[in-house]
C-alpha positions, 0 to 999 in steps of 0.5 A: 808173640813169636812166629809160632804163635802167630795165627797167620803162621800157623794158617800157612804151616797147615796149607803149605804146597806139597812141594816145588811142583805144586807151587810151579803148577798153581803159579803156571795155572794162575799166569795162564789165563784168558789174556794168553789166548785172546789178547797177545796174538792180536797184540803181536800182530798189530805191533810188528808181527815177529818184530814184536818179539824183540821188545816181548822178551826185552820186556819179559827180562827187564820187568816181567821176571824182576817184578815176579821175583819182587812178588816172591820175596814179599810173599816168602820173606814176610810170610803173609797175604799181601796186606799182612806181608806189606805191613811186616815189611813197614806199617804204613805200607799195609794199604798197598796190600789192601789196595792189591786185594781190592783190585783182585776184588773187581777183577774177580767180579767179572772174570767169572762172567767171562768164564760162564760165557766160555762154559755156555759156548762150550755147550753151544759148540756141539750144535753151533747154536749160533747159527749163521750170524754169530755176532747177532747171536752173541750181543742180541740173543745171547747177551741181550745187550742194549743197542747203547751203553747203559746199566740194567739189573735186568737179569740174563738167565742164559748167562746168570745160571752158569755164572751161578755154577762157576761160583760155586764150584770156585768157592768149593775149590778155595774152601778146600784149602791150598793143598787140597783145593787150589794145587789139585785143581791146578794139577788136574786142569792145567795138564788138560789145558795142554793137551786139549790145546795142543791137539787144538793147535795141530788141527788149526795149522793143517787148515787150508789158509793157516800158513797165510795166517801165521805169515801175517803173524810172524812177518816182521815189521822192523819199522814198528821197533822205532815207535814207543807204543810198540815197546809200551805194548810189549811191556803191558802184555808181559806185566799183565800176563804174569799175574804180577803186582796185584797180590797173586804171587805175594800170596802164593809165595807165602805158602812155600816152605822156608827153604824153597828155591825162589828164582828157578821156579819163577824162570820157569813160570815166566817162560812157560807163560810166554811159550803158551802165549806163542802156542796160542799165537800159532793156533790163533792165527792159523785159524784166522788164516783159514777164516780169511779164505784168500782175501789179503789178511790185512783186509780180513783183520780190519773187518773182524774181531781178532782180539778180546771176546770178540775174537773168542765169541764171534770170531771163532764160532764163524770158524767152527760152523765152517770147518770139517768137524767144527764142533769137536774143534769148538768143544777143545777151544772153549773148553781150553778157554774155560780151564785156563780162566778157571786156574786164574780165576782161583788165584785171584779170588785167593788173594782176597780170602788169604787177606781176610784169613790173616786180618780177621783170624778166619779159618780158610774155609770160612774165609773163602765162603764169606768173601767168595759169597759176597763177591759172588751175588755182586758178581751175579747182580752186575754182570749177569745182566743185559749191561753186563758187558759194558760194565765189564769192559770199563772195570777191566780197562781200570783194573788192569791199565790203571789199578795193577799199574799204579800198584806195581809204581807204589810197590817199587817206590816203597820198597826200594825208593823209600826203605832201600830194601834192594839188598836185603830182598836180593840176598833173600833170593840169592841165598836160597835160589840156584839162579842168583840176583844182585845189582842188576835185578836191583837196578831194573826194578829201582829205575827201569820199571817205575819209569816205564810203568809211570809212562804207561800210567800218564799215557793212559790217564791222560788219553782217557781224561782227554778223550774219554773211553771208548765212546761210553757216557761220561757218567759210566766212566766216572762210576765204573772207572774212576769210581773203581779206583777211588773205592780201591783206595777208600777200601784199602784205608778202611781195612788198614784201620781195622785191628789185627787179631795178633801183633802183625809186627812181632815177626821174624822174616826167615831166613834171618837176614845177614848184611853182605855186599852184593856179589 
């Protein structure tokens, strides 16, 4: 079977990005997500403040960008979803592709419910519906959470209804295809996100006390640079915020034209993502400085939620209630959260849809509706309930800190340590791009990245096995944590065993690889 007769190749030819701009916008939309707004500022503050930018930039250059390039070359050179691309590299690598698909499956389950929360709070912000006690409102009135971690199927209508709407819109966008759906959604939402967030940041820095918050964020603690955990936190933040090593960028790169520049857009995506994180840090800590109201910031931060859902749905509502014109600020914040999360969510779900299009010879619309509906039903049943927050916390931790890290390690070991693809991949990237890669890129991925990622994986795993996770019962950790990892592995093996509707190995990568010494 020639490439032109290949159903997967035919699908991609009909769904290519409209051009380099469309791809860059979509890739930035995927990278810029919830973690940029609610994770980076708190991580930076807790790990040396301004000094954190040193390990952060070092991690970006030595791991983030190199792994991003690795995703690009795999997707573009082998023109397939994660399972198909890895299969074409070597048949025994196909389970790794399905492992990445399974990770995206689990992330999509809970990512949608956070968007549902953001959509609800966008509406709540116009009337400050959370009242005088946002903590009680969020946990008790809105989520209706029981006091102790458990699992229940009792639905919460206030969560379930917007969650259904989020899934309907997401599936509709995916069903329209890459160009008409995913690309256009990003072209609409990403500029709106930037404009809305810029307005929010400008408003925030003029709040009383904003300077105190910015001083707390950017005052460097250089002693922190001597702590290994600070450097690990930097690598962790870069790794998770760039949407790398779990199929997204492989899938997106597979829809690029044959002679598309690879590395220059990657640099744009990487630095755009980091710039938005820095912008988020300025906005968030300006608001936190206002909230501190003259008390020492360290004391305020010790008693307040400054990262994660607590920052977005408890601390920010408090600010909105206290500041002049708070409803407008709230609408901007939750609207930004919703737009940033939505563009990331469709990229996550596209990984699953694309894999099914390739493996089962499905049309894009059919694959999107089929896979999206299955994920949506599980998401609604599991996370639209009174205990959804507890399950979300565990699933999120394992997907990011165990699943994605393990995926990256296996990807590097398989492609570089076993198959020795460094030269081939570097040549592919350099032959198409204005920014050339060579031995430094290969060395960073072959040695530094797997060592650091391996250390992260061991540290996290040993810590959980020794101390448990965040006070949750062992049975919950085993079912939704380690059980999730087991399902990913089993699912990967099962899907690999299913037959392809064509010969996936009968494929000529483009451009044809020509052996030459790296310069």
